[in-house]
N, C-alpha and C positions, 0 to 999 in steps of 0.2 A: 313694149318689149316682149318677145316670146317668153313663155314660161310663167306669165302672171296675167290675171284678169284685169280688164280695163272697164271703166265706168262710162256710160253714155253721157253726152252733154245734157245739160239741163235746158228747160224751156227758154229761158231768157239769159243766154250766156253773155258775159261781159265782152267787150271788144278785145281786151288783152287780159289774159290770165297767166298767173305764174305756175309753172309746172311743179307739182308736189312730188315729194319723195315717194318711194315705194310703199312705205307704211301708211302715209297719208292718203295715197291712192286707194289702198285697200279699204281704209276707213270710209272714204268718199263713196266707193262702190257699194259697200254695205248699207250706206245711208240712203242712197238713191235707187235701191232695187225696185221700189214701187213707182218710181217716176215714169212718165210716158216717154217712150223712145220714138223718135221720128222714123218714118218709113224709109227715108233715104239711107239712114245709118244701118238699118236692118239689111237692106239689099247689099250694101257694101261689105258688111260683115260676112254675109252668106257667100258672096263671091270669093272673098279672100279665103274662107274656110275650104271651099271646094278646090280652089287652086292649090292650096297647100297639101290637101289630101292626095290629089293627083300626082303632085311632085314626089310625095313620100312613097306612093305605090310604084312609081317608075324606078326609084332608087332602091327598091326592096328593103325598105326600112320598116320597122314595126309601126303599126298604126298608133299605138299608145307609147309615147316617148317615156324614157325614164324620168323619175322625179328629179327636179333640179336641186342641186346642192344648196342648202340653206346658208345664207351669208351670216356673218357675225352680227348679232343684234336684231336679226330679222325675225318677226313673229310668223308662225306657220299660218298659211291661208287655207280656209276650208274650201274643198272643191264644191262647185255648184251642181245641184241635182236637177236643174231645169233642162227640159228637152227643147231642142230647136224646133220651132213650129213653121219655119219657112216664112212665107209672105201672107200667112193667114190672118195677120193683124193682132195676134196675141203677144202684146209687148212684154208681158211679165215672164214668159217662158223662154226667153233668149238665153242660149248657153254659149260660153266662150271656151274654146279648146286650145291647148298649147300646141305650138308648132315644134316638132323635133329638130334639134340642132346638135352638132357635136358638143359633147360636154367639155368645156374648157377647164383648165386647172384652177386658176384664179383670175377673175376678170374685174375690170373697172369700166365704168361708162363715162364717155367724154361728151360733154355738151358744149355746142358752139357758143350759144349765148344764154344769158340768164332769162331772157324774155321769150324763150321758145314757147309756142302755143301747144296746148295739150290736144293734139289731133291724132287720130288713128292712122292717118295716111303717113305720118312721120315715122312710123315704126320701121319702115324699110330703110330709112336714112340713119338709123342709130348705128354708131360705130363702137366696136369693142376692141380693147387693147390687151394683149397678153402681157402679164408681168412675171418676170423671173425672180422668184424668192429664193434667197440663200444660194444663188448660183446654180440652181437646179434647172435642167433643160426640160422643155415640155415633151419633146420626142425622145424618149429613152427606151432602150431595148430591154426586153424582159430576159433576165438572166437565170430564171428558175427560182425555186424556193430556197430560202436560206434559214439556217438554224440560229437561234438566239439562246445563249447559255446564261441563266440567271443563277449565280452562286451567291447566296445570302451570307454564307460563312466567310468567304473571302472579303465581301464588302464590310462586314462587321469587324473583321480583323484589321482591315485598312483604317477603320475609324478609331480603333483602340489605340491608346498611347503606346509609343514604342518603349520597350523595356531595354535596360542595359544588358550587356553580354554577361551571361551567367558563368560563374567560375566552374571549372572542371573539377569534379570530385577527386580527392586524393586517394591513390591506391595504398595498399599495405606497405609496399617498398618505399614509396615516397614519404609516408608518415614516419617510417623507421629512419629514413635518411634525415628528415627534419629534426627528429629527436636527437640523433647523434650530433648533428651540426649545432643544435642548441646547446648541448653539453660542452662541446669544444669551445664554442664562442663564450660561454659563461666562464669557463676556466681562464680563457685569455683575458677577459675583462677583469677578473679578480686579480690576476697577476699585474695588470696595468695599474689598477688602483693601489695595490701594494707598493709598486714602485713610486708612484706619486706621493704616497704617504711617507715613504722613506726620504724623499727629497725635502719634505716639510721639516724634517729634523736636521737638515744640513746647517752647520753653524754659520757659514757665509751667508746663506739666505736669511737666516734669522737676524744676523747683524745688519743686513741691508734694510730690514723692515722695522727694527726696533725703534729708530728715531721718530717714527710716525706718531708714537703715543707720548703724551706728556706725563709728568710725574703724578699729576693729579688723577689722570685716567688709570694709570698703573695702580695707584692706591685704591681706587674703586674696584679694580679687578681682583685685587688681593686683600680682601677685608680682614681686619684683625680678628683673632680667635676669641677675644674678650667680648665681642658684640653678641647680642642675642641672635636667635635663628632668623627672625624677620629682618633685622637690620643687615645681616650678612647677605641675605638674598637680595634685598633692595640695593645694596652697594654693588653687588655683582651685576644686577640688571642695569644700573646706571652706567657702570663702566663699559658694559657691552654696547650700550646705546651710543656712548661717545666714540668708542673705537670703531663701531660700524659706520658712524657718520663721517669720521675722518677718512676711513678707507674708501668710502663711497665717493667722496669728493676728489680724492687723489688718483684713484685708479681709473683708467680709460679702457673701454672695451673696443678692440680693433679687429678681432678675429671671431670666427664662428667656432662654437664648441661642439661637444658630442651630441648626437641626436639618435633617435630610434632607428634601428636596422629593420628594413622591410624586405620581404621576399619579392622577387620578380616573377611575373606570371609567365613570361616567355623570354627567350634569349635575345629577342629584338630590343628589349628595353635596356639591355646591358651593352649593346654595341656602341651606341653614341653617348654612354654615360660618362660624365666627367665630374670629379670632385669640385666643390665650389671653390672659386679662386681665393676666397677669404677664409679658407680652412685654417685650423690651428697649426702653427709651425713649431711648437715646442716639442722637440724630439729627444733631447738629452738634458743632462743636468746643467750644462753650460747655458742652454737656452732658458732653462728655468731660472737660473741665477740672473740672467740678463733681464728677464721679465720682472724679477723682484727689484732690480735697480732702476729700471725705467717705468715701472708700474703701468705696463701696457701688455695687452694680450686678450685672450678669450675670457668669458665669464667663468669657465671651469678653472682656468689658471688663477683667476682672481679669488675664487673660493679657496683654492689650495694655498694661495699666498696669505689669505686672511687666517687660515688655520695655523700657518707657520708664524704669523704675527702674534697670535694669542699664545702659542707655545713659547715664543721668545721671552715673554714676560712672566712665565710661570703658571699660566692657566692650563688646566688639564682639558685639552680639546681633542676631539675625534673628527676625522675626515669621513663624511658620509657621502656615498655615491649611489645613485639610482641606476643600476646596470640596465643596459638596453640591448639584450641579445636578440637574435632572430627567434621568432615564435616557434614553439614546438607543437602547436595544435593547429588544426584546420580552422578556417574562419577568421584568421588574423588579417588585418589590412595589408594590401599589397602596394607595390610601388605605383605611384600615379603614372598614367600613360602620358608620354610627351605630347604636348600640344603642337599642332601644325602651324598655328599662327605665331609669329615671332613679334614680340613687343619691342619697340625701340627703347634703347637704354636711355635712362634719364641723364641729362647732362649735369655733372657735379659742379656746384658753384665754386668759384675761385676762392683763394684765401682772403682777398679783399672783400668779396661779397659776404663771406662768412663773418668777417670782422664787423662789417656794417650791420649785418643782421643781429649779431650779438649785442652791439651797442644800442641798436633800436629796441632790442628786447628788454634791456636793463635800464633804459632811459626813463627818467621820472617825468610823468605827464600830469599837468594840472587841468582838471576839467571844471568848468564853472558850475556852481550849484545854485539852485534856487533857494530863497529863504524859506525856512520851515522844514527842510529835508532832514537836518540833523539837529540835535539839541543845542549845539553851540550857535546856531543861527539865531537863536532867540535873544542873543546879547544885543542885537541891533546893529552892530558894526558890519559893514559889508565884507571885511576880510576876516571875520571871526571864524568862518568855517575852515580856512586854510591855516589857522594858527595852531601850532603843536604845543600842547601843554607839557612843560618839563616834568620829569620824574622827581618825586620828593625824596626817593631813596638815593643817597649819594654813594658812589662806589667806594669800596674799602681802600684806605691809603696803602695797605700792605700789598695788594695785588693790582697791577696796572690794568686798565681797561683793555679787553681783547680787541684786536684789529678787526674791522669789519670785513668779513670774507663772504662774498656772495655765494649762494647755493648754486651748485652746478648739477644739472640733471645728468644721470648716467646714460651714455649713449648705448642704444640697443641695436643689434644687428637685425635687419629686416629678414623675416622668415624663420626666426627662432621661436621656440615654445615659450609662452609666458610663465612657465614653471621651471624651477631649477633642476639641474642634473647633479650638481655638487652643492653641498652645504656643510655646515659645521655644527657639532654638538659640544656643548661645554658642560662641565660637571659642577653642580651646585652642592658643595660639601655640607651645607647646612641641612638640606633635605635629602641628601644622597640620591640625587636624581639628575639625569641628563636633559638639557634643554636645547632645541635647535635654534640656529641663527643663520640668516641668509642676508648678506650685505649688499648684493648686487641685482637680484632679480625681483624678489617679493618684498625686500626691505623689512622682513618680519623677524621677530624673536620671541621665544617661549610660546610658540603657537604651532603645534605639529599638524594641525588640520588644514593647512593652506599649501601643502607641498604635493598633494595628489592631483595630477591633471585629469580632466574628464576623458571619457572613452573616445570622444571625437577628435582628440589631439593625436595627429599622425606623427608628430615629432618627439613625443615623450610618453612613456608609459611606466607607471610605478608598479613594477613586478618584483624586483629584488632590490631592497635598500639595505646596504651593508655599511657598518660603521667600523673604521679601522682606528685602533688605539696607537699611541706612539711606539709601542713595542711590536708592531706589525700583527697583532692579534685582531680578529674582527668578530662581529656578531651580527646576525640577521635581525634587523629592526623594522622589517616591513610592516608588522602588525601595529606599530606605533603610528604610522602615517596613513595606512589604508583605512578608509571608512567602512568598507564592506569586504574584509579580507576573506572570509569563508565563502561568501556567495558570489563574489566577482573576481577578486584578485587571485585567488588560489587556482582558478581555472587556467590562467596563463603561465603557471609555474610548472616545474618538473615534478612537483610533489604529487604523488598518487598515480603518475603515469608509469607504464611498464615498457621497457625496451625489449623488442623481440630478440635482440642479440644477447644482451647480458642477462636478461631475465630478472633483474633486480628492480624493485620498486623505486619510483622517483624519489620518494622520501629518504630511502636508505642511501641512494646515490648522492643526494645533496648533503646528507650528513657525513658521508665519506669524503666528499669534496671539500667541505669546510673543516674537516678534522685537522688539516695542516695549519689552519689559522686559529685554532683553539687557544684560549689563554693558558698559561702554564699551570695555573691553579684556580680553583673556584673560590673566589673571595665572597665576603658578605655583600659587597656592592653588586657583584655579578648575580648573586642569588636574588637580591632584591629586584634587580632589573628583569630577570627572567620571570619572576612572579608578576611583575607589573605587565609584561607583555602577554602573559597567559591570561591575566584578568581582563586586559583590553580585548582579547579574542572572545572571552566568555561573555563580556558585556555587549557584544555586537547584537543589535536587535534582530528580530525575525524578519526574513525577506518579505517584501510586498509583491514581488513578481513571481509568477508560477515557474518561469524558467530558472530563477535563482535557486529553487529548491533541488534542482538536479545535482546529484553528487554532493549535496551539502553535508558536512560532517556532523551536524547537530539535528537537523530536521529532515523529514522525508515526506513525500506524497505517494499515495498508492499507485498513481499513474506512472511514476518514475521507477518503480521496482523492476529489477531485472527478472529474467526468466527463472532463475534459481533462488530468488529472494521471496520471503514471505514475512508477514507480520505475526508475532507471537500471539497466542490466544490471550485476550484481555488487555491488549495494547491501549494505553491511555491517549486520548486526543488532546493535543496541545493547543489547538486553535483551528481556524478555518481561513481559507483564502478563496477569493473569487477569480474566475478565469477572465481572460481579456474580453472586455465588452459585456461581461455579465451574462453570456449566453449559456454557459455550461453550469451555472449555479455555483454553490459553495463546495469546496473540497476540504476534507479533513487533513489536518497536519499531525504527523506522528513524530516521535523521537527516533533518531537513528539507532539508538541502542535497542529499540524494540523490533528492529529489522534483523532477521536471521537468515543465514544461508542454508538452503535445503539441498541435500545430495541424495543420489540413489544408493542402493545397497553396495554396489561395486565400488563407488567412489568412497564411501565410508570405510570399506574394507581396505582400500589402499592407504587410508590414513590410520589404520590399526584399530578400527572400531567396527562393531557389528550392531545391527538393529535389534533391539529387545523384542522378545516374543509378545505377540498380541498388540503391537503398536499400529495405529491407523495412520496412513500417510497424510501429511498436511496438504499435499498438493499432488496432482497427477499431471506430469508434463506430456503434452502430445508429442508423438514422434515426428521428426523432421520429414517432410515430404521429399522424396527423391524421384528423379525421372527414371522411368524404365528404359532399359537399353533396347535398341532395335533388334531385329531378327539376326542381323549380322554382328551384333554387339558393338556397334559404332555410336550408340547413344543418340541417334537421330530421331527416335520416337518421342513425340511431345506429350504422350500420356503420362500422368503422374502416378506414382506408386500408391498402393492402398495404405491408408493410415491405420496404424495398429491401435491397440488399446491405450498405449501411453506408458510412461515410466513413473512409478510412484516414488516420491522423494520424502525424506525425513530430516528433521533438524537434530542438532547435537544432543539435546536433552532426551531424545528417543533412542540413543545409542549407548553402548558401553564398550569398555576396552576389550579387545580380542585376546583370548588366552589360547595359544596353540597347544597341541598335544605334546607331552614331554618326551625326552630321549630315554629310551629303556634298553638296557643291555648293549649300549654302544650303537644302537640302530636309530637313525634319524628319520622321523616321520616325513613323508612326502605327499605332495598333491597328486592329482591324476596325471599330471605331465612329468612326474619324476623330479620336481623341484621343490624348494622350500620358499614360501612367500615371506620375504623380509623387506617390506616396504619401509618400515620404521624399526628402530632398535627394539621396541617392546614386542615385536613379533618373533623374536628368536626363541625357539623352544626351550623350556626349562631343562637344565642339564646339558645344554649344548652351547657352542660358541661359534661366532661368525668370524671367519678369517678372510677379509676382503683383499687377498693377494692374488696376483695373476698366476703364480706358481703353486698356489695352495692345492689345486686339483692334482697336479703332478706329484706333489709331496705325499698326498694321501694315497696315490697309486703306489708310490715307492714303499710306504709303510704298510700298505695292504689293509687299511682301515676303511670303515664305511663313511662316506662323505656325500652330501647332497648339494648340488649347485644352488646358490642363493639368487632368487629372483628379486631384484631391487627396483624394478620399474619397467616402463615401456618407452620406446623411442618412436614417436609418431612422425611419419612422412606422409602428409596428406591425411587421409582417413584410415590408413593402415598402420597398425602398431606392431613393433618388433620387440620381443622380450630382451631385457638387458640383464645378463648374468654376471654377477661380480663376486668372485670368491666362492667358498663352500662353507657349509655348516657341518661340524663334527662334534663328537662328544667332548665334554669339557676336560676329561682326563687325558686326552691326546693333544692338548694345546701345546705343551712344552715340546713334545716330539715333533709336532708339525712345524713349529717355529725353527727348531734346529735344522730340520731337513730343508726348509725353505732357505735358510741362511747358507747351507752347504751348496744348494743348487745355484744360488747367486754367485758364490765364490767360484764354482766350476765354470760358470758362464764368463766370469771376469778372466779366468785363466785362458779359456778358449779364445776369447777376444784378443788377449795379449799375444797368444801364439799366432793367430791369424795375421795380426799386424807385423809380427817378426818375419813371417814367411813372405809377406808382401814386400817388406823393406829389403830382404835378402835378394829377392828376384829383381828388384830395381838396381841394386848394387851389381849383381851379376850381369845384367844387361849393359850397364854403363862400362864395366870393365871389358866386356867383349868388344864394345865399340872402340874403346881406347886401344886395344891390341890390334884390331883391324886397321885403325888409322896409323898406328906405329909401323906396321909392316908395309902399308902402302907408301908411306912417306920415307921409307928407308932409302937413303942415297939421293934424296932430293935436297937441293940447296934451299936457303932461306927465302930467296926471291921467288923461286917457283912455288914454294909453300905458301907465301903471302898471296901470290897470284891465284893459286887454287882456292885459298880461303875467300878471296874477293869474288871469284866465280860462284862459289858456294852461296855467298850472301845474295848475289844477283839472282841466282836460280831460285832461291827462297822467295824473293820478291815477286818473280814471275809466277811461281806456283800459287801464290796467294791471289793473283789477278785471274789466272786461268784455272778452272777447276779440273777439266779433263783435257789434257794436251793430246793432240792428234799426231801420233808418230807414224812415219813412213817406214815400211819394212825394208826398203832398199837403201834408205839414207843412213848415214853414219853420223849421228849427232855429236859424237865425242871427238871427232877429228875434223881437220880443215878439208874443205872440198877441193882445194888446189893440190893436195897431196894425192897423186894417182896411186901410189903404192899402198897407201893406207885407206884407199876408198872402199876396198872390199872388206876391210877389217873393221873392228869396233865391237862394242858390247862388253859383256862380263863373262868370265869363265871361272870355274872353281879353282881355288889355289891348291896345286899338287905338291908344293914344297913345304906345306905345313905339316908338322909332325903332331899327330893327335895326342901323343904322350907328353910332348913338350908343352910347357906353359898352360897346363890345365886343360889340354884338349881343345883350346880355342880354335876357331875357324871362321870362315866367311867367304866373301866374294871379293875379287880384285879386279881393277880396271886395267885393261891392256895399255901399257905406257908407250908413248911415242919416243922415237930415238932422239929427235931434235929438241923438242920442248920438254917432254917428260911431265908427268903429273897424273893425277887421278882424282877420283871422287870417293868419298866415304858414304856408304849406304847407311841412312838413319832409319 
């Protein structure tokens, strides 16, 4: 085969030899280099070499062909350095040279038979077959160089796991809107719970529920006062347990109750939103009474009926509700996105299937037991394991044995939270303490730590827990049930937030909202409960997470301090906390009372205080960087302004109360702008008085006394502040005169306003009378039918005038006459009345419509 060296035959070749592979041929050639080559073979090789060279020269091909492409698994062959000696008989210097052929893409050799002899003359008979790999053609056109872009960043991004859609950050307006919506929703929920609490006091509802409890249970619920403290509490506990078990077995949950309200990320989530088909249907008092009679409804209605049941037998019970308003802060969970895949609805079993399932569930099954599994098997009898030993305690003859009632599990609606929204609190008079009871969801009593759902629960969140008394007064008892009120629960409440519109803190707003539901008087029981809630808040342990220290009312970290907050010198360290993963080391924990607010000199002056002399600032705040405006003042220049030296700030202990200069000789001291700074009442000069009346400046001008405008603050719109002037400051001896003049000016304004109204009413009456006189003169001599017809036309024209704003009149047409009347075609319109006497009837006048002879009539101008 061209492109590779061939070995000469050996001295005694065998009659038939098997052709070796290319690798074996190379090894054979290397082994027999020193063997003697016959002369005949030499002559044949020389002739072939000369013929190939001549053919190559005629085809203008290079004498030295390109090196053949190495096949997979083929070892490189070392080129021979021996020179061709012709026919000189030097057998060891024979050199074989490759014959140039077109370089194929990929080739395979086809052999006719496996017994083909290894002869050099067979080289011309070797056949090669082109193979097309991956559909590529051998004869392809050259299309020029192509560029290959290698983007490692895009490749790595494609390998990274896909993240969910990030939520869009809320703007200031959206935050304010959510705060206001949260407040309105909270007030609506409070009114809703108040109404349900009032329904629990309804006599008809209580009469329908009272037969559920036996006399024995009622006796346990109302223990005798002669018992000791422990016995009374145990009696109440036992009575509550029996009442809860009776109510749990009798009440059936058939509807879905209240759940947490979530914000929608976009309007598309609300287009196809529909309330659940099994939502609560109790809308009014009649539905509530029906639920009490049938003992069917949602679990919220069940808790309310249980409260009414306890109140019906004289137990002091409170209705507790965990309000679920829309969140007022960013980061709250949103509505889940609707899934594209629709799951087929499960087929509900029929009544017969439900009955068979219930029978199979309560059916007694005996399973064979092997001897030795239980102690009774040691008796030796094969049926000893199934024998039931009778009780030695005989029942009391006075009380009949209770009928066997199988326990029924409470049905739960799929998709509801495993934590309740409504529950009941009962008063333990022995210990003067309220205990929670939940008969339908958690089946717990006297355990307040099982009512808080985890943060992963999207259907329930313990944010506001309010307890309503029978007299419609309520109390916020969230601290009793929240495990981490200060570090976690308080973040989702309105407490501490500031509304941009009202400017009131959230704590003040909540206190004002609950003022309507305050008890009529503070009793000893209420004071004990308030102290208990406060102690529960103080006993809350230190947070273990760094993020829980943010805005914590008791503890603080230095990293969470705001720009204008500093630690007082000598602040005590309360502990240390490690960052997530332990990378940042330990951080010191300080008390919140050691964190003080630092302000500049101007800010302290607006609070009526000045910095003491020689005080060193506790901190220097760097000035905010601002962008320089462009040359045209359009603010397109991206260069930042130069940063100044900063603003020194001071804490309150470095300031003192500002004492303004006094009023001397009736002259009020002023600042460089001609005003008096009265930001707080303590800034009024000694010997002066501040009159915050809008007419005080005019009264001072009337009296001719010295008065200085009072600067009470600034109104900021963006970064520009406008001074707010309210009233004046005058000497104290002119206070009585100023008040008298101000009162006189107010009386004069009231009189002027009364005169203005009188003149306006007289003008209205005058206009109406003139219209009546004009109408009377126009209708003089017209019968009643014509007058009625004119009135109808008037009403019709009014309707047309409302439809058409600007009617297009023709100068030649006569709209007030019939077109068929040729005599009156050229007439029409209005003309001044010449028969009116200006002296008669008060000088009234106006315009009259020219009347027709046949029909008669006219119009009154309004």
